[in-house]
N, C-alpha and C positions, 0 to 999 in steps of 0.2 A: 645674186648672180651665180651662174654655174658655168665653169670653164671645162672644156673638153679638149684634151691634148692627145695627139696621136703621133708617134714616131714610127716610121716604117723604112724598110730596106728594099729598094728596087733590085730585082734580079740582074746579075751582071750581063746576061744575054738578052735583056729586054730591048726591043727596038725603040729608038728615040721618039718616033712618032706615036708609039703606044704610050710611052711615059708622058708625053705632052698631052695626049688625049685624056689620060688618067687625071693629070693635074687640072686640066680645064673642067673635067667632069666634077672633080671635088670642089673647085671654086664655084661652079655653077649651082651647087647645093644652096648657096646663100640666097639665090633668087628663086629657087624651086620650092624651098621649104620655109613657110612663113614664120616658124618659131625661132629661126636663126637670127640672132642680133648682129653677129659679126662672124666672119670666117676668113681665114687666110691659109694658104698652103705654099710651100716652097722647098727648094733644094737646100740641104745643109751645106754650110761653108766652114763650120767649126771643126777643129781637130779633136774636140772632146766628145764627139757624138757616138763613140763606141760602135761604129759600123752602121748606124742609122743614116740613110741617105736623104731623107725628107721628113718634114714635119707639117702638122696641121693643127690649127687652133680654131676652135669655135666657141662662141659664147651664147648662153641662153638665160632667160629670166628665172626659170624654175627647173627642178629635177624632172618634173612631168614634161616640160618642153623638150628636154634632152631625150627622154624616153620616146616621145613622139617622133623626134628626128631619127632615132636609131631604128625605129620600126617603119619609117616612111618608105614607100616603094622606090622613090628616087635615090634615097640613101642605100637601100638594099641593092639596087642595080650597080651603083658605084662600088660597093663592097665586093661584088663579083669581080669587077676589074682589078680591084686592089688585091684580092686573093690570087688572081692569075698572074700578076706582075711583081709580087713582092714575096720575100722569104721570111720576114720577121716584122712584128708589130708590137708596140707597147702603147697602152691606152691608160691615161690618168684623167679622172673626172673629180672635180671638187667644187664645193659650194662656198661662197664668200660674200662679204659685203664690199661694196665699192667705197 
């Protein structure tokens, strides 16, 4: 299994409806991209997040499935929204056995 974790910080002046649209678009990738086994996204509530406001978790069977996801047109379209609405992003990908 391959897990893909993304932490990001929404800009302080981002409109609430734009943030809602971004989160819905990210969640929609689960249905749009066949290689996604699981995907969740949400707003951080931890005091330990070091400024990151949101997180995303996605799971794939293989590294190649993750690569396919990263280059998929639906993902690239959502990344454009992410770039427009966020100031920081941290990505961690790792392979493991269940």
